[in-house]
N, C-alpha and C positions, 0 to 999 in steps of 0.2 A: 504494500500500500504506500502511495506517494505521500511525502510530508510537505507541509507548508510552514514557512517561517512566520512568526507572529507579526513582525513589522511589515512584511509583504501583504498580509491579509488586512492589516490596519490601513495601509496605503490604498489598497483596493476599495475598502469600505469608507475611505475618507474619515478615518478616526485617528485619535492620538493613540500611540502604541500603549501608553500607560493605562488608558481606559480599557483597552482590549485585554491587556494582561490581567488587570484587576477582575474583569468579568470572567475570564477563563479560570482564574484561581478560585473565584467564588463558586464556580460550577464544579470544582474538584479536579480540573485537568492538571497534569504534571507540567506546569509552566513556571519558569523563574524570572525571565526577562524577555525583552523584545526579540532576542536572538533565538529563543526556544522554538522548537518545531512541534507541530500538532498534526494529527492524522487528517487526511482529506475529508473523511466522514464528519469529523468534528468541525472542520472549516466550513463545510456545506451547511451545517446546522447554524453556525454563527452567521453565515451570509443570509440564511433564511430569517434569522432572528432580527437582523438589522436591515432587511429589505424594506423599501418604502411601500408597504402594503396599502396605506391610505391613498397614495397617489394613484395607484392602479384603480382603486374604487371610483375615483372621480373622473377617470378618462371615459369619453364616449366610446360606444362599441365600434364605430368606424375606424378608430385608431388602433385597433388590435394588431394590425400588421406592421405597425411602426416598430422599428428595431431599437428604439431609444431606451426602454425600461427593461431591467432584468426580468421582471415578471413576464413581459411579452415575449422576450427571447425564449423563456422557459416554455411558454405555451406554444410558441410557433413551431417548436421541434416536434410537437405531436402531429400525427397523421390526419390530414383532411381539414378543410376550412370549416366544415360544419361542426366537427368535434371541437375545434378551437373556440368557435363562437359559443357553443353549448357550455364548455367549461368556464369560459370567461363570465358568461351570464350567471352560471351557478355560483361562482366565487363572488361576483359583484353583488348578487342577491344576498349572499351570506354576510358580506361586509355591511351592506345597506341596513340589514336587520339589526346590526349592532347600534346604529345611530338613529334609526327612525322608529316611530311607534309601530308595533306589529298589529295586524288585523286580528280580531278576536278569533275568527274562524281558523285563520292560518295557524295561530299559536296553539289553539286547542288541538287541531289535527296533528301538528308536529309533536306536541307534548305527549299525546296519547300513543303515538308511534314509538317515541323514546321509552316511555314507561313499559311498553310491552316487551322490550328487549331484555332478556335475562340470559346471563352467561353462567355456565358451570365450569369452574376452574379447578385444576389439581393444586396440590400444595406448592408446586413450583412450575412455572411456565416460561418458555423461551420468549424473548422479545418479539421475534418474528411471528410466532403462533398467536400471541396476544394481539399484535397489530392486525393480523388477518381476521381474527374474531371480532375486533372492534371496527373493522373496515376503514382503517386509517393507515397512512404510510408509516413505514418503519422509522423514517427520519423524524416524523412528527412525534412518535411515541418516545424515541430516544431523547428528543428535546424536552418532553414532559418529565421524563425520568431525571434528566440533568437538573431540572428545576427543583426536584425533590432531593438532590444531592446524591443520586444513584448513577454511577457510570457503568453502563452495560452496552455491549454490542448486540447485533441482531441475533447472534447464535447463543448468547449467554442467557442463563435462567434468572428470573426474579422470583421472590417469594410471593405467596398468596396475598399477604397483607399489603405489599407495595402495589400489586396488580389491582387490589380492591380500591386503593386510593385513586389510581389512575381512572378506573371505571367510574368511580363516584364523580370525578370531575366531568366525565362525559355523559352523566346521567344514565349510566348502564348499571342495572342491578346484577350482583354476582352471588353465586352460591357455591360453597365448597363441594368438590366432587367426592362422592362417597364410594369407597371401595367395599369389598365384601365384608371386611372386618367391621367397618363403620356401620354397615347395614345390620349386621348381626347384633351389635351392641347398642344400636339406637333404641331409645325408649319407645315402647308400644303402649298406646292408650286403649284400655279395655272398654267394651260396651258396658254401661252401668247395669244392664239387665243380667249380665253374666257374673257380676260380683257377688260374693258370699262373705258372710262374717267370718273373720279369722281370729285366732287367739292373739292377745296382746303380747308384745315383746317388752319385757321389763328389765332395765339395767339397775343393778344395785351398786351405788356409788358412796363414797365417803372417805374419811381419814383412816390411816393405818391403825389397826387394832381397835377399831370402834365396833367390831362385831358383825361385819358384813357377811363373811363366810359362815359364821355361827348362825346368823339369821336364816340364811339360805339352807343351812344344815337342819335347822328346826323345821323348815317348810318341807324339805325332802326326806326328813327322818334318816339322814345318813351322817357319816363322820368324814367329811372331806378334809377338814383342817389338819388332821393327823398326818396326812400324806404330804403336806407342804413343808418345805425347808424353813425352819425357824418359825413356823406357824404363820407365815406370810404367803398370801396367794401369789404365785409366780406367773400363772397364765390365765387367760380367759377360760372359764368353764361355762358351757351352755346346757341348761337343764330344762325339762318340761314337767309340770305338775298338773294334777287335775283337782279342782275344787268345785264342789256342788255341780258336778257334771260338765264344767267348763275348763278348758285347758289354758294354762298360762306358761309362757316361755320366759325363763330367767337367764340373764347374763351376769356372771360374777366378775366384775372388772377389778383388777388389783388396786390396792389402796395406796401403796407407797408412791411418793412423788416421782420416782424413777420411771414409773410405768405410765406417765402422762399420755404418751402416744397410744398405748393400748386402751386406756380409759376413753380417750377422745374417739377412737374408732368404735368402741362399744356404744357411745352416745349417738353415733351416726345411724346405727341400724335399729335403734330402740324406739318404742312408742311411749313408754312411761319410765320416768327415772325415780327410783326410790333412794332418797338421801338418808343414809344412816348416820345419826349423830349420837355420840355417847352422852347420856344425861349428866355424867360426872365431869366430862371434859369440855363440852361445849363445841362451838365452831372452831375448827383448826385450819391450818393452811390448805391441806388437801380437800377439806370440806368446801372452802371457798372456790377452789379450782374446779371441783365437781359441779358446784352451782353454775359456774361460768360455762362449763361444757354443756350442761343440760339446757341452759338458756340459749346458747349458740345453736344447739340442735333444734330448738323450738318445741321441746317436749314438756308435757305437764310433769310437775314434781310433787311427789308425796314424801313427806318427812317422817321417818321412823325414828322416834326418840328412844334409843336403846339403853339397856342397863338401868332401868327404873327401879330394879330391886335392890340396888346398892344404897347404902346409907348416905353417901355423898351426892346422890342424884338430885339435880335441880332443873326440872323441865322448863320452868318459867325463864330461867337464865338463857337456856337454849333458844326459846322462842324470841326473847329480846335480841339475842345476837343474830338470829335469822333475819329479823326486821331490818337490821343494819345493812343486809345484803339484798334487800328487795323482796324477801319472802315474808309476807304478813300472814299469820295463821288465821283460820276461819273464825275462831272464837274472838279474835281481836278485830274483826271486820274485814279481813283479807280473803284471799281465795286459795291459800295454800293449805292442803289437808295435812294434819299431823296425827300420828298414831303412836301412843306410848306402848312400847313392847319390851319384853325381856327375852332375848333370843336364847339365853341359857336355860331358862325355866319354861319357855314356850308360851309366855303370856302375851296376849294381844295379837297373836298370829292370825287368828280367824278374822278379826276386825281389819287387819292390814289387807288380807286377801279380798275381803268384801269391798274395800275402798278401790283396790286395783280393778276389780270387775266393774265397779260403778264408773270409774274414770274411762275404762275401755268402752263401755256402753255409750258414754257421752261423746267419745272421739269417733264413733262409728267406723271402726277398723274393718276394711273389706279387701278381698283379693279374689282373683279368678283362678280356681284350682284346675280348670279344664283347658289348660294351655301349656306349652313347653315351659319348663321351670327356669326361674332366675333366682339367684341367691348371692350371698356375700360370704367370703371366706373369713371366719372368725379367728381360726387358728390353723396352722399348718406345720407339719413336722415330718421328718424322715424316720420311719419305723424300721428297725432292723429286719423284722420278718415280713412286714406287709408292704414295705416301700413307702412312697410319698402318700401321706394321709392328710386330709383337710377336714376341719370342722366347718360345715357350711350351714348358714341359716337361710332357709328358703324364704324368699320374700313374695314370690308370685308363682303360680303354676304348681305342677306336681312333678317331682323328680322320681324316676323309676329305675330299677336295676336294668342295665342294658342301654340306657340313654347315652348318646354321644354328646359331648359338651366341650366348650372352650372356657378356660378359667385363666384370667390374666393373659400371659403370653404362652400358655401351654394348653395342650388338648388332652382328652381322655375319654374313657368309656366306663360307666359305672359298673365296676365288678361286684361290689358289695356295699351295703349301707348299714351302719350300726347306730342304734339310738343311744340316748344318754344313759340308758339303763344297761347297755351292753348287749342288747338283743339285735339279731339280724332282721332287717325289715326290707320289704319289697318296694315300698313307695313312701314318699314324704311330701306332705302338703305344705301350704303357706304357714309361716311362723314356726316350722319344725326344725330343730337343730339336729343334724346328722353328721356322722363321720363318713366321708366318701373315700373309697379305694378305687384305684384305676387311673390315677393321674400320671402323666408322663414325667413330670418333675414337680418339686415342691413349689407351690405358688406363694405369693406374698400375702400376708394378712391384709384384708381389705379389698382384695381382687374380686371382680364380679365373675360369677359363674353363669353361663348362658347355654341352654340346651339347643343343639342344632340338628338338622335332618339326618346327617350321616357322619361316620367317622372321617370320611374323606374331606367333607366340608370343614370339620373341626380342625383337621391337620392343616388345611389350606389357610384358614383364618389365623391359626396360631403362627404359621410361617409368615403371614403378612404382618402381624403385630411384632414378631421378633425382628423382621427386617426394618420396620419403622423404628424400633428401639435402637437397633444398630446405627441407623442413619442419624438419629438424635444424638447418640454418643459421639459419633464421628464429627458431626457438625459442631458439637460442643468443644471438642478438642482441637479441630483443625481451623475453625474460623477465628481469626485474631484481628481485632481492630487496633488502631494506634493506642487507644485508651487502655485496652486489655494488655497490650505489649508493655506499656509503661507500668501498669499495675503489677505485672509479673516480674519485671525487673526490680521494682520497688520491694516486692515481697521476698526478694532474695534474703532479707534479714530475718524473715519470719521462720522460727524454728518449728519443726513438726514432730509430733509423736505418732508414728505409724502404728496402727493396730489392725489385727485380724480377729474378728469376733466369730466364735463358733458357739452355738447355743442348742438346747434340746428342741426348742420350738421357734418358729419364725417371729412370733410376737415378742418373745423375750429378747431376741437378737435386735429387733427394731427399737425396742424400748431402751436397751443398754446403749445402743448407738446414739439415740437422741439425748440420753443423759450425759454421755461422755462428750458429745459435741458441744453441749452447753458449757463445759469446762474451758473451752477454747478462749484465749485472750488475744489481744492484738499481737503479742509477742510469741505465744506458744499456741499452736493449733493442733487439735486432735484430728487426725486424718484416718478414717476407717477405709482401708484399701480393699477389704474383702469382708463379706458377712454372709454366713450360711448356717444351715442346720446340720447336725450330725457330729460324729466324732472328729477329732483333730487328725487330719490325714497327712500323708507324706507330701502331697502337693501343697498343702497349707504351709508346711515347714519350708519347702523350696521357695515359695512365694515370700515368706517372711525373711528368708536369708537374702533373697535378691533385693527386697525393698527395705531391709534393715528395720523390720517390724517386730512387735511383741504380739504373741498369740494369747488371746483371752478366751478361755473355755468356761461356759456357764452351764452347769449341770451336765457336762459331757466329759469324757476321758479321751486321751490320745491313744491311737492305735499303737501296738508294740513297735512296729517298724518306724512309725512317726516319732516315737520317743527316742529311739536309737539315732534316727537322722537328726533330731534336734540337738542331741548331745554332740554329734559329730560336727554339725554346723555352728554350734554355739547359739542356737535360737532359744529365747526365753519363752517358756509356755507357763502361763498362770491359770490355775483352775480354781473356780469359785462355786459356791452353792448359795451364798447370800449376797445380795447386791451391795450392802453397806461396805463390806470388805473390799469389793471390786473397786468402788468409787474412791475409797480412801487410798488404795494402792496407786491408782492412776494419778490422783492428786499429788501424791508424794513424788511420783516419777516426773510429773510436769514441773513441780517446784524445782527439781534439779536442772531442768532445761531453761528455766527463766534466767535472763541476764541479771547478774547481781547488781544491786544498787551500790553507788559509791557515795560515801558521806565525807565531806571535807572536815579535817581535824587541823586546827591552827596550832602550830608548835610555838611560835614566838614572833616578836617584832623587833627589828633593829633600825636605829636611825643613822642615816649616812652623815658623818661629821666632816669627812674630807675624802677626796678622790685622788688616786695615784695612777700614773701610766706605767705599766710594767711590760718590758719587752717580752714578746711571744705569748703574753697572757691578756693583753689589752688593758682595760680600765678596771682597777680594783677599788672597792669602796671601803674606806675606813669607817667602821660602824661601832655603835654602842648598843648593846642588847637591852632594850627597855623592859621587855616582859617575856616570860617563857624561856625557850632556848632555840638556838639555830643549829641545825644538824647538816652535815655534809650530804650531798645527793638528794636533799629534800627538794620539793617543788617550791618555787618562790615567785612572788609577784612584787613589782615595784609600784609604789603608790606616790603620786605627786599631787599634793593638795587633795588627798583622798580619792584621786582618780587613778585607775589602773592604766599605767603606760606600758607595762611589759609583764608577760607571764612566761616563766621557763624554769630551768633547773639551776641549782647552785653547782658551779663547776669546781670551785676551790674555796676552802675555809682555813684561815691561818690565824694563829696568835703569835705575834712577833714574826719569827721566821719559820716556825714549826707548823706543819699540817696537823690539824686536829679533827676529831670526829664530830665534836659538838662544842658549843660555847654557851655557857649558862647566863642567866639574868645578871646584869650588873658588870659584865666584863666587856672589853673591847676586842674587836677582831677585824680581819680583812676578808671581805666577801667578793668572790668573782662570779659573774653570771654567764651562762652559756649564750653565745651569739648576741650579747647586748653590752654596749659600751657607753650608752648615753645616760650614765648615772650622774646625778647632780647633788650638790650639798643640800641637805634638808629632806631628801627623799626618804621614804620608809620602805624597808624590805620586810615583807611578811612571809615567813616560812610555814609551809603546811604539807600535809600528805592526804591522799584519798584512801579512806578505809572501805574495804569491800564488805558489803552486807548481803548475805544470801536471802533472796526473796522467796516468799511462799504465796500460794494462790489464796 
């Protein structure tokens, strides 16, 4: 492609070179001065931009064949006089409409035609294809892109968002192109006649050790707490109970603040939130957090005031504290239902279940059981004997054994379904929690499960979604703007603690990651380079060795070969069963990475009484130590009228003719400073050193 010099183009357009250079720089062209060159394509766009369009409009039709104006020369090259006249009239009419009032009929007919034009565009489209779809020239489209600060040639692709802006300027409506995966995961609105009442999904939330699992335990008449490490619920449990012939589904979200992400996910799939508050403790930090999650999810809240059997119980204080967070109880004129319960003794359980059914009735919860199932993954894990297993809460339709499905980026076919009581079941309707076997890989907690026609479609959809995920990752790593580049260079000073997280279930891994990333500061950043479920494997050790990472195992053990490999490679594997220990250890590791703080400690001050010139040494200051002491090799600053004129190191310290290590208060000495000779009588030399203080998070 031929090149054009900026000054030549400026002369051709009768412009000052500086004006043209500024215009090109503003458009994002690689131009520095009037001697720079630009592509002929860009030059054509600049010519068109500065062409005297208005003059062409005012010319009568009979002057079309005149060769004086650039516009006419351009038109004349087209074949046939009729075509010339037709094009000129079209352009003239278009220009005239800018300046003259438009007729009502004309405007209306044109507007209706424009409004009818709807384009369907993929995520990225080439400039050439978009120009053809918009029925405009490629040059015109490139010019519009340049105005938006996007430099792209005809063969380059632009993103959907940019194309949408261009189409908006031309009054063209655009819709994103849907592939098979988008169609499968698109929301389907059911006919109200097909909807049937479904069981409510209830999330139990609250502060750690306020009795959430014990309350659910009383409802289910089982002992779940005994199986949890340290008596703390470590993952989401989903259970279903029957009360007065009606079913209720319960989600037990963990209470410790480290599992915020899991509790948040629990609130997203729920219909009713039960907030458990201990009558002796009152509202605590995680209680407030739970209230915020429930409010954000827009679900009704029932407050269960637990531990009322204790002597220190004070339900009125709990109600008062709830009011501070926007929950006014019914007896005080609000709308929040409160139920006093004792989970340990089983008191108030029936009343709580009654309230749940009452709220569910008011909410009119319905779903269509006679359609392909949709659900949400509550929990997922890799089981040694059964392979990938996911706890799924069915939100709509009915899931049956043998159904093909897509979940997240993976496909599968239901091999077996296990209820919360451990029984094999053939089908699961809306609001039913089930363990699903037959998934190709472990999905992420929160992924959507959608049943499709066949296993082939499921695999195809999963492949499309995996390809999209890869593209997103590649785009994230390969696209670098100048701002990003500067940011990355600047982040060279940021220290990282690389971690590999292996947990027994996906939800725990996510929650641990979220908690650890919260510990990041501006100077020390926690970077989770890999996160998965299952035992610590050899590949994890190899990755840790390559990335200089620490492996954290939560409720898992390393394989024998992995342990040997870790010893050989010197990789640190830390195993935990309780989250408190894990967070404390990582905090300690991060504290060691923090840049130490330096605190200035002043040693002493000496006043300059007289200066001497010494061969090979420069100027030496004859001083009197006014306070503290002066030591050799200490840092020193020279103050003149209390203004710092120099800061450096002491190069020599003498008493009479002897070199000394330090001179105490009240004595005279000679002080020489490194690379500084402009010492004057009356200056003050202040000696100090920087003390290193190890920082903690």
